[in-house]
KOLDRENMAR-859879 format. One record per residue: z negated, x, y negated of N, C-alpha, C in turn; residue number from 0. Coordinates in steps of 0.001 Angstrom, whole numbers, plus 500000, padded with zeros to 6 digits. Atoms other than C-alpha are relative to their C-alpha. Layout:
! KOLDRENMAR-859879
<atom <Z, X, Y>, <Z, X, Y>, <Z, X, Y>, NUM> ...
***
This chain:
! KOLDRENMAR-859879
<atom <499481, 499536, 501430>, <937579, 418151, 761455>, <501315, 500123, 500111>, 0> <atom <499087, 499849, 499957>, <940811, 418400, 760509>, <500674, 501159, 499537>, 1> <atom <499311, 498501, 500696>, <943066, 421360, 759718>, <500467, 499864, 498688>, 2> <atom <499470, 499940, 501454>, <943966, 422583, 756469>, <501382, 500000, 499779>, 3> <atom <497930, 500572, 499894>, <947818, 422337, 757448>, <500494, 498476, 499774>, 4> <atom <499671, 501481, 499490>, <947333, 418415, 758372>, <499552, 499331, 498508>, 5> <atom <500486, 500537, 501201>, <945247, 418100, 754989>, <501206, 499922, 499094>, 6> <atom <499278, 500089, 501185>, <947985, 419168, 752629>, <501259, 499209, 500338>, 7> <atom <499130, 500614, 499412>, <950989, 417584, 754925>, <499498, 498361, 499452>, 8> <atom <500529, 501539, 500218>, <948559, 414029, 754363>, <500154, 500164, 498265>, 9> <atom <499539, 499791, 501359>, <948362, 415096, 750669>, <501229, 499872, 499148>, 10> <atom <498413, 499855, 500537>, <952069, 415916, 749870>, <500518, 498787, 500077>, 11> <atom <499178, 501105, 499308>, <953083, 412530, 752080>, <499294, 498755, 498768>, 12> <atom <500429, 500934, 500967>, <950561, 410395, 749613>, <500463, 500231, 498803>, 13> <atom <499476, 499905, 501439>, <951783, 412011, 746577>, <501324, 499586, 499557>, 14> <atom <498699, 500640, 500215>, <955317, 411240, 747203>, <500357, 498730, 500208>, 15> <atom <500243, 501466, 499565>, <954896, 407547, 748536>, <499624, 499632, 498699>, 16> <atom <501025, 500577, 501319>, <952611, 406893, 745398>, <501384, 500105, 498952>, 17> <atom <498934, 499623, 501003>, <955644, 408579, 743076>, <500934, 499004, 500055>, 18> <atom <498700, 500446, 500157>, <958652, 407081, 744665>, <499724, 498465, 499934>, 19> <atom <499924, 501441, 499636>, <957451, 403579, 745548>, <499015, 499242, 498751>, 20> <atom <500833, 500937, 501272>, <955237, 402887, 742129>, <500308, 500544, 498978>, 21> <atom <500092, 499533, 501226>, <955359, 405363, 739599>, <501400, 500110, 499391>, 22> <atom <498829, 500089, 500597>, <959051, 405902, 739279>, <500802, 498940, 500117>, 23> <atom <499226, 501432, 500061>, <960295, 402699, 739737>, <499681, 499302, 498514>, 24> <atom <500492, 500677, 501311>, <958232, 401683, 736502>, <500591, 501113, 498818>, 25> <atom <499925, 498822, 501517>, <958707, 405076, 734204>, <501543, 500356, 500345>, 26> <atom <498701, 499320, 500023>, <962141, 406282, 735537>, <501145, 499185, 500674>, 27> <atom <498837, 500738, 499339>, <964245, 403704, 737267>, <500943, 500807, 500715>, 28> <atom <498336, 499503, 499219>, <968001, 405040, 738085>, <500187, 501414, 499267>, 29> <atom <499606, 499127, 500707>, <967546, 407613, 735767>, <499533, 501467, 500309>, 30> <atom <500074, 498691, 499251>, <967890, 411092, 737136>, <499248, 501015, 499387>, 31> <atom <500981, 499318, 500508>, <966459, 413297, 734629>, <499039, 499565, 499772>, 32> <atom <501233, 500156, 500062>, <963722, 411189, 734068>, <499025, 500297, 501393>, 33> <atom <500745, 499764, 498785>, <962910, 411290, 737847>, <499721, 501654, 500414>, 34> <atom <499961, 498560, 499548>, <963577, 415160, 737948>, <498748, 500541, 499158>, 35> <atom <501325, 499634, 500890>, <960863, 415499, 734944>, <498569, 499549, 500712>, 36> <atom <501154, 500860, 498989>, <958370, 413166, 736795>, <499745, 500983, 501093>, 37> <atom <500601, 499304, 498804>, <958481, 415082, 739772>, <499864, 501602, 499975>, 38> <atom <500352, 498460, 500081>, <957980, 418546, 738598>, <498225, 499684, 499677>, 39> <atom <501505, 500281, 499782>, <954573, 417003, 737605>, <499226, 499325, 501423>, 40> <atom <500424, 500409, 498407>, <954197, 415258, 741036>, <499784, 501092, 501007>, 41> <atom <499852, 498837, 499151>, <954934, 418603, 742909>, <498651, 500702, 499325>, 42> <atom <501025, 499717, 500817>, <952717, 420266, 740132>, <498676, 499816, 500351>, 43> <atom <501087, 500451, 499650>, <949897, 417899, 741116>, <499837, 500590, 501477>, 44> <atom <500078, 499839, 498744>, <950363, 418727, 744782>, <499446, 501713, 499983>, 45> <atom <500051, 498423, 500085>, <950393, 422673, 744069>, <498306, 500320, 499170>, 46> <atom <501496, 499809, 500997>, <947135, 422265, 741514>, <498974, 499940, 500927>, 47> <atom <501077, 500122, 499106>, <944995, 420616, 744119>, <500071, 500777, 501069>, 48> <atom <500367, 498962, 498659>, <945627, 422808, 747191>, <499472, 501443, 499438>, 49> <atom <500267, 498898, 500414>, <945504, 425740, 745005>, <498368, 500073, 499420>, 50> <atom <501686, 500096, 499975>, <941846, 424681, 743853>, <499372, 500459, 501065>, 51> <atom <500577, 499862, 498351>, <940886, 424804, 747781>, <500414, 501219, 500211>, 52> <atom <499790, 498856, 499168>, <942616, 427675, 748793>, <500706, 501202, 499276>, 53> <atom <499834, 499027, 500915>, <943316, 430200, 745849>, <498844, 501266, 500257>, 54> <atom <500962, 498729, 499969>, <942169, 433793, 746659>, <499109, 499719, 501408>, 55> <atom <500599, 500024, 498752>, <941137, 432790, 750287>, <500426, 500537, 501210>, 56> <atom <499597, 499175, 499119>, <943363, 434627, 752154>, <500535, 499392, 501321>, 57> <atom <499660, 500723, 498684>, <944184, 431820, 754734>, <501431, 499704, 500135>, 58> <atom <498720, 499836, 499787>, <947576, 432032, 756222>, <500041, 498776, 500960>, 59> <atom <499374, 501486, 499345>, <949458, 428512, 757172>, <501175, 500533, 500742>, 60> <atom <498962, 499985, 498948>, <951589, 428513, 760123>, <501317, 498885, 499692>, 61> <atom <498827, 501259, 500597>, <955055, 427274, 758712>, <501092, 500431, 501352>, 62> <atom <499026, 500028, 498727>, <956967, 427185, 762297>, <499797, 501538, 500534>, 63> <atom <499765, 498824, 499511>, <957722, 430506, 762720>, <499535, 501238, 498883>, 64> <atom <500615, 499077, 500765>, <956212, 432155, 759727>, <498445, 499858, 499556>, 65> <atom <501049, 500066, 500696>, <952865, 432863, 758383>, <499913, 500090, 498315>, 66> <atom <499881, 499946, 501080>, <952703, 431939, 754878>, <498663, 499810, 499259>, 67> <atom <501244, 500227, 501125>, <950070, 431453, 751778>, <500273, 498470, 499878>, 68> <atom <499956, 501473, 500559>, <948981, 428052, 750424>, <501451, 499603, 499181>, 69> <atom <498845, 500162, 500994>, <951668, 428192, 747948>, <501275, 499500, 500494>, 70> <atom <498673, 499976, 499432>, <955009, 428446, 749765>, <499710, 498852, 501296>, 71> <atom <500086, 500963, 499123>, <953299, 426192, 752595>, <499994, 498115, 499454>, 72> <atom <500066, 501405, 500673>, <952349, 423149, 750095>, <501529, 499976, 499288>, 73> <atom <498313, 500606, 500386>, <956085, 423419, 748453>, <500800, 500011, 501064>, 74> <atom <498686, 500418, 498866>, <958048, 423734, 751743>, <499531, 498551, 500403>, 75> <atom <499873, 501319, 499429>, <956309, 420768, 753153>, <500117, 499026, 499253>, 76> <atom <499676, 501530, 500944>, <956382, 418583, 750119>, <501454, 500123, 499939>, 77> <atom <498579, 500117, 499985>, <959961, 419543, 750085>, <500737, 499156, 500752>, 78> <atom <499686, 500540, 498811>, <960321, 418498, 753546>, <499887, 498546, 500067>, 79> <atom <500755, 501536, 500073>, <958371, 414969, 752915>, <501022, 499595, 498831>, 80> <atom <499264, 500941, 501131>, <960237, 414168, 749626>, <501904, 499961, 500258>, 81> <atom <498365, 500086, 499852>, <964102, 414973, 750705>, <500243, 498549, 500634>, 82> <atom <499507, 501145, 499531>, <964184, 411871, 753018>, <499550, 498777, 498675>, 83> <atom <500267, 501129, 500818>, <962382, 409579, 750485>, <501140, 500265, 498670>, 84> <atom <499246, 500036, 501659>, <964259, 410693, 747307>, <501374, 499648, 500559>, 85> <atom <498760, 500471, 499769>, <967569, 410117, 749316>, <499931, 498452, 500012>, 86> <atom <500290, 501310, 499950>, <966305, 406579, 750136>, <499990, 499384, 498754>, 87> <atom <500053, 500427, 501291>, <965226, 406081, 746582>, <501503, 499939, 499146>, 88> <atom <498588, 499963, 500508>, <968683, 407058, 745213>, <501209, 498951, 500256>, 89> <atom <499009, 500695, 499390>, <970707, 405117, 747402>, <499588, 498555, 499836>, 90> <atom <500291, 501378, 500364>, <968515, 401708, 746994>, <499900, 499804, 498290>, 91> <atom <500002, 500093, 501423>, <968314, 402566, 743204>, <501199, 499979, 499318>, 92> <atom <498802, 499458, 500672>, <971833, 403375, 742474>, <499700, 501335, 498999>, 93> <atom <500312, 498932, 501112>, <970787, 406402, 740877>, <501417, 500940, 500081>, 94> <atom <498896, 499276, 499966>, <973847, 408660, 739592>, <499602, 501187, 499530>, 95> <atom <500233, 498678, 500772>, <973550, 412386, 738795>, <501143, 500120, 499187>, 96> <atom <499085, 499374, 500864>, <975127, 413191, 735971>, <499528, 501273, 499097>, 97> <atom <500268, 498940, 500652>, <975663, 416492, 734401>, <500922, 500070, 498738>, 98> <atom <499328, 500287, 500942>, <976141, 416892, 731145>, <500807, 501438, 499624>, 99> <atom <499363, 498899, 500270>, <978742, 419852, 729956>, <499765, 500325, 498843>, 100> 
***
C-alpha cells in the first residue's frame, strides 16, 4: 500500500501536469492574469480532494524536518511541483507579467 505522502505528491503532479499541458494552453494562453485565476482552482482542487480524505484525522505528514497537517503538506508539495513547471510554461509561451498600477 502506498503512503499518504506519496498519494498526495502523485495527485499534485497529475493536477499540475494536466493544468499546464492541457487546460492552460487552451483557456489562458500567455495571459498571466488568466493563468493565475485558473491556478487558484487547480490548487483548490488538490486541497479539496486531500481535505476530504484527511480532514480531522490528526494524521501528521513528514515535510523534511517538520511534521505538518494535510493542508500545509498539500500546499507545500503543490508549490514545489508547480514552480519548475510554471517557469517552463512561462518561458515556452512568452508569458509576460504585467502589473497594472
